[in-house]
C-alpha positions as CSV (number, residue, x, y, z in Angstrom):
1,M,32.9,4.8,24.6
2,R,35.5,2.0,24.2
3,K,36.9,0.9,27.4
4,L,40.7,0.6,27.5
5,I,41.5,0.4,31.1
6,S,40.2,-0.9,34.4
7,D,38.8,1.6,37.0
8,V,41.7,0.9,39.4
9,G,44.1,1.6,36.3
10,L,42.4,4.8,35.5
11,A,42.8,6.0,39.1
12,N,46.4,5.0,39.1
13,V,47.2,6.8,35.7
14,A,45.4,9.9,37.2
15,E,47.5,9.8,40.3
16,S,50.8,9.7,38.3
17,I,49.5,12.5,36.0
18,D,48.7,14.6,39.1
19,R,52.2,14.2,40.6
20,L,54.1,14.7,37.4
21,M,51.9,18.0,36.5
22,N,53.1,19.1,39.9
23,V,56.9,18.6,39.7
24,D,58.2,22.1,40.4
25,I,60.7,22.2,37.5
26,G,60.7,25.9,37.5
27,A,61.7,26.0,41.2
28,R,58.9,28.6,42.1
29,G,58.3,27.0,45.6
30,T,54.5,27.2,45.5
31,A,53.5,23.8,43.7
32,Q,53.7,21.4,46.7
33,V,51.6,23.9,48.9
34,L,48.9,24.3,46.4
35,F,49.0,20.6,45.5
36,D,48.5,19.5,49.1
37,A,45.6,21.8,49.6
38,A,43.8,21.0,46.5
39,R,44.2,17.3,47.1
40,E,42.9,17.7,50.7
41,L,39.6,18.9,49.4
42,L,39.2,15.9,47.3
43,N,40.3,13.4,50.3
44,G,43.5,12.7,48.5
45,K,41.4,11.8,45.2
46,P,43.4,12.6,42.0
47,M,42.5,16.1,40.8
48,T,42.6,15.1,37.2
49,L,40.3,12.0,37.8
50,A,37.7,14.4,39.8
51,A,37.8,16.8,36.7
52,V,37.3,14.0,34.2
53,E,34.5,12.6,36.3
54,L,32.6,16.0,36.5
55,M,33.1,16.4,32.7
56,Q,31.6,13.0,31.9
57,K,28.9,13.8,34.3
58,S,28.1,17.1,33.0
59,I,28.7,17.4,29.3
60,K,26.4,15.9,26.6
61,P,26.9,15.9,23.1
62,G,26.0,19.4,21.7
63,D,26.4,21.1,25.1
64,Y,28.3,24.5,25.2
65,V,31.6,24.5,27.3
66,F,32.9,27.8,28.4
67,I,36.6,28.0,28.7
68,T,38.4,31.2,30.0
69,T,42.0,32.2,29.6
70,G,44.4,34.7,28.8
71,W,46.6,36.9,31.1
72,A,48.1,40.4,29.9
73,D,50.5,40.8,32.6
74,Q,52.5,43.6,31.2
75,P,49.8,46.1,30.6
76,A,52.0,49.2,30.4
77,N,54.6,47.5,28.1
78,I,52.5,45.2,25.8
79,P,48.9,45.9,26.8
80,T,47.2,43.7,24.2
81,K,49.4,40.5,24.7
82,S,48.8,37.4,26.9
83,E,51.4,35.3,28.5
84,T,51.9,31.8,27.1
85,D,50.6,29.9,30.1
86,G,46.8,29.2,29.6
87,P,46.2,29.3,26.0
88,P,48.1,26.0,25.1
89,G,46.3,24.2,27.9
90,T,43.0,25.7,26.7
91,A,43.6,24.4,23.3
92,A,44.4,20.8,24.6
93,L,41.2,20.8,26.9
94,A,38.9,22.2,24.2
95,R,40.2,19.7,21.7
96,A,39.6,16.7,24.1
97,I,36.2,17.8,25.1
98,R,35.1,18.2,21.6
99,L,36.6,14.8,20.4
100,T,35.4,12.9,23.3
101,L,32.3,14.1,24.9
102,K,31.2,16.1,21.7
103,G,31.0,19.3,23.8
104,L,31.0,22.6,21.9
105,P,34.0,24.7,23.3
106,I,33.7,28.4,23.6
107,V,36.7,30.3,24.6
108,I,36.0,33.5,26.4
109,T,38.9,36.0,26.8
110,D,39.5,39.7,26.9
111,D,38.2,41.6,23.9
112,Y,41.6,42.6,22.9
113,L,42.9,39.0,22.9
114,V,40.1,37.6,20.7
115,E,41.9,37.6,17.3
116,D,45.2,36.2,18.7
117,M,43.5,33.6,20.6
118,K,41.7,32.5,17.4
119,K,44.9,31.8,15.8
120,V,46.3,29.8,18.7
121,M,43.2,27.6,18.8
122,S,43.3,26.9,15.1
123,S,46.9,25.7,15.5
124,C,45.7,22.6,17.3
125,G,43.3,21.6,14.5
126,F,40.2,23.6,15.1
127,S,38.3,25.8,12.5
128,I,37.1,28.9,13.9
129,T,33.3,29.8,13.8
130,E,30.5,31.5,15.6
131,P,29.2,30.0,18.6
132,E,25.7,29.4,17.0
133,K,27.3,27.4,14.3
134,L,29.5,25.1,16.3
135,S,26.9,22.3,16.5
136,T,27.2,21.8,12.6
137,S,30.5,20.2,13.2
138,L,28.8,17.3,14.9
139,S,26.8,16.5,11.8
140,D,27.5,13.2,9.9
141,E,25.3,13.8,7.0
142,L,28.1,13.7,4.5
143,G,29.1,10.3,5.8
144,F,32.5,11.5,7.3
145,E,33.4,13.3,10.4
146,M,33.4,17.2,10.1
147,V,36.3,19.3,11.0
148,P,35.9,20.2,14.7
149,T,35.1,23.8,15.4
150,I,35.7,26.3,18.2
151,A,34.4,30.0,18.9
152,V,36.3,32.7,20.7
153,I,34.3,35.6,22.1
154,G,35.5,38.7,24.2
155,M,34.7,40.2,27.4
156,P,35.1,43.7,28.4
157,I,37.1,45.2,31.1
158,D,34.8,47.2,33.2
159,Q,33.6,45.3,36.2
160,E,29.8,46.0,35.9
161,A,30.0,45.4,32.0
162,C,31.5,42.0,32.9
163,R,28.8,41.2,35.2
164,V,26.1,42.0,32.7
165,R,27.8,40.2,29.9
166,S,28.4,37.1,32.0
167,E,24.7,37.0,32.9
168,E,23.9,37.3,29.1
169,L,26.3,34.5,28.0
170,L,25.1,32.0,30.7
171,E,21.5,32.7,30.1
172,H,21.9,32.6,26.1
173,Y,24.3,29.5,25.7
174,K,23.4,27.6,29.1
175,P,26.7,25.9,29.1
176,S,27.2,22.6,31.1
177,L,30.6,23.6,32.4
178,C,32.6,26.6,32.9
179,L,36.4,26.1,33.1
180,A,39.2,28.6,34.0
181,I,42.7,27.9,33.3
182,E,45.4,30.4,34.3
183,R,42.9,33.3,34.6
184,G,43.2,35.9,37.3
185,G,40.4,36.0,39.9
186,M,39.2,39.1,41.8
187,N,38.9,39.4,45.4
188,K,36.0,41.1,47.4
189,H,37.3,44.4,46.5
190,G,37.3,43.7,42.7
191,R,41.0,43.6,42.6
192,I,42.9,41.1,40.3
193,H,46.6,40.5,41.3
194,G,49.6,38.9,40.0
195,M,51.8,36.9,42.1
196,G,54.1,39.6,42.9
197,G,51.3,41.4,44.5
198,F,50.6,44.1,42.1
199,D,47.1,45.1,40.8
200,F,46.2,44.1,37.3
201,S,42.5,44.9,37.6
202,A,42.6,47.8,35.1
203,S,43.9,45.5,32.2
204,Q,41.8,42.5,33.1
205,A,38.1,41.3,32.5
206,K,36.5,40.1,35.5
207,M,35.6,36.5,34.5
208,D,34.7,35.6,38.1
209,Y,31.0,36.5,37.3
210,L,30.9,33.5,34.9
211,F,31.7,31.4,37.8
212,T,29.6,33.0,40.5
213,G,26.7,32.8,38.0
214,A,27.4,29.3,37.0
215,G,27.3,28.4,40.8
216,E,23.8,30.0,41.1
217,R,22.6,28.0,38.1
218,G,24.0,24.6,39.2
219,I,26.3,24.6,36.3
220,A,29.5,22.7,36.9
221,T,32.8,24.6,37.3
222,I,36.6,23.6,37.3
223,G,39.5,25.9,37.9
224,I,43.3,25.5,37.2
225,G,46.1,27.6,38.5
226,D,49.6,27.5,39.7
227,G,50.2,30.6,41.8
228,G,47.2,30.9,44.1
229,N,45.7,34.0,42.5
230,E,43.8,32.3,39.6
231,I,39.9,31.6,39.6
232,G,39.2,28.6,41.6
233,M,41.8,29.3,44.3
234,A,39.2,30.8,46.5
235,N,38.6,27.0,47.3
236,I,41.9,27.0,49.4
237,E,41.9,30.7,50.3
238,K,43.3,30.1,53.8
239,T,46.3,28.1,52.6
240,V,47.1,30.8,50.0
241,R,47.0,33.6,52.8
242,E,49.1,31.6,55.1
243,K,51.7,30.0,53.0
244,V,52.1,31.7,49.7
245,K,54.1,35.0,49.2
246,N,51.8,38.2,49.1
247,G,48.9,35.9,49.8
248,N,47.8,37.9,52.8
249,M,49.2,41.3,51.9
250,C,49.5,42.8,48.5
251,K,51.1,45.9,46.9
252,C,48.2,47.9,46.0
253,P,45.7,49.9,48.1
254,C,43.4,47.1,49.0
255,H,45.9,45.3,51.2
256,S,44.1,42.2,51.0
257,G,46.8,40.0,49.4
258,I,46.4,37.9,46.3
259,A,44.2,35.3,47.9
260,L,40.9,35.1,46.3
261,D,37.4,35.1,48.3
262,V,34.8,35.4,45.3
263,A,34.6,32.7,42.8
264,K,34.8,29.0,44.1
265,V,34.7,26.0,41.9
266,D,33.5,22.4,42.1
267,V,36.9,20.9,41.2
268,L,40.2,22.9,41.8
269,L,43.5,21.6,40.1
270,S,46.9,22.9,41.0
271,A,49.8,22.4,38.7
272,A,53.5,23.7,38.6
273,I,52.5,25.2,35.3
274,S,48.9,25.6,34.6
275,N,49.2,24.4,31.0
276,W,50.3,21.0,32.4
277,A,46.9,20.5,34.1
278,G,45.3,21.0,30.8
279,Y,47.4,18.5,29.0
280,G,46.9,16.0,32.1
281,I,43.1,16.3,32.0
282,A,43.0,16.0,28.2
283,C,45.2,12.7,28.5
284,L,43.1,11.3,31.1
285,L,39.9,12.2,29.5
286,G,41.0,10.6,26.2
287,L,41.9,7.5,28.1
288,A,38.6,7.2,30.1
289,E,36.5,7.7,26.9
290,G,38.6,5.3,24.7
291,N,39.8,8.0,22.3
292,L,43.6,8.2,22.5
293,D,43.6,10.6,19.5
294,A,42.0,13.2,21.8
295,M,45.2,13.3,23.9
296,C,47.4,16.3,23.5
297,S,50.6,15.2,21.6
298,E,54.2,16.7,21.2
299,E,53.4,17.4,17.5
300,I,50.3,19.3,18.2
301,E,51.8,21.2,21.1
302,K,54.8,22.2,19.0
303,R,52.3,23.9,16.7
304,V,50.4,25.6,19.5
305,L,53.5,26.8,21.2
306,D,54.7,28.1,17.7
307,S,51.4,29.9,17.3
308,C,51.6,31.6,20.7
309,W,55.0,33.2,20.0
310,R,54.0,34.2,16.4
311,V,51.1,36.2,17.8
312,E,53.7,37.6,20.3
313,F,52.4,36.0,23.5
314,H,55.2,35.9,25.9
315,D,56.9,33.9,28.7
316,S,55.9,35.8,31.8
317,I,59.0,34.6,33.8
318,G,61.6,34.6,30.9
319,S,60.2,38.0,29.7
320,R,60.6,37.1,26.1
321,V,58.5,36.3,23.1
322,A,59.4,32.7,22.5
323,P,57.8,29.2,22.5
324,S,58.5,28.9,26.3
325,V,56.2,29.0,29.4
326,D,57.1,30.2,32.9
327,G,60.7,30.1,32.3
328,C,60.7,26.5,30.8
329,P,61.6,26.2,27.2
330,E,59.6,24.4,24.6
331,S,61.7,21.2,25.1
332,V,60.3,20.8,28.8
333,H,56.8,21.0,28.0
334,L,57.0,18.5,25.0
335,A,58.8,16.2,27.5
336,I,55.9,16.5,30.0
337,I,53.3,15.6,27.2
338,R,55.6,12.6,26.1
339,L,55.6,11.3,29.8
340,F,52.0,11.8,30.2
341,R,51.4,9.7,27.1
342,E,53.8,7.1,28.3
343,I,51.9,6.9,31.7
344,V,48.7,6.4,29.8
345,T,50.3,3.5,27.6
346,M,51.8,1.8,30.7
347,G,48.4,2.0,32.4
348,I,46.8,0.2,29.6
349,K,49.2,-2.4,29.5
350,R,49.2,-3.1,33.4
351,F,45.4,-2.6,33.8
352,P,43.6,-3.5,30.7
353,A,39.9,-3.3,30.8
354,E,38.1,-6.7,31.9
């Protein structure tokens, strides 16, 4: 690892990234509530710094890393297509983990999203392969770096099948980290809700079992969300129930609200748009590990957003197939990434490694 910045500087950069990724540009009204609650859990420590430190502590070269994402939030209209929040952040995180810590990323999504998700992941520079072949890309036997590879595997919808499949995956691959980004979590009734309080359980794989199983095995876990209904938000259940719309009363027969009470995580991150937390962690991890090439970039992100609309992933707030996310056009997301990178650049200048 090539140290580029002092420890104080890294913490300052993380603080700025935390705050930028929680600017409520979409004016949804939940960002500050979730930010305050998530930060309180860390006694004010930057969320991105906590996530990066957990990654550095947990992931060794050649370790598998599970990342789950994908949300088909219009099951009656386009039942096999995800929204655009989640997959781009996953691509940025997976790329940064592979290029810095040499972790082997496995994206886990619904069975019906696998082929589209492969196309999105390849757009950021990955070649797609089977999980058992991922370690080959770490070889240096040819005298040069191999093309980084990623695997994408599916999860069934049925709740019991998800529980069994999760146990199988955890036992077989023994990941060092499980991470969820913009992935709906279930409550004690097995229900997965959208922010509007409607029930999406029938169209969603129950990924919570990966995280409860990981907790039982001592595997590190991270959750990223922007609404209070995503895996990891059980950490701040009380806040979601009291301060988030539909938090304590949903529009389905369970009447339990969108707040979660099943799968908790080691580190929870909130963001105004979940992808932004993925970008922020990727930039901070690249900085912390002295590999700035691992940071997300405007060029790469433009390709990723382009691939999302080409596979017909949709903007869940704008209700259109376009390179936009949560109502914000592509230009906003590229600007956020540019600002993340500028924060890193200025941090290195002001706090160079001693």
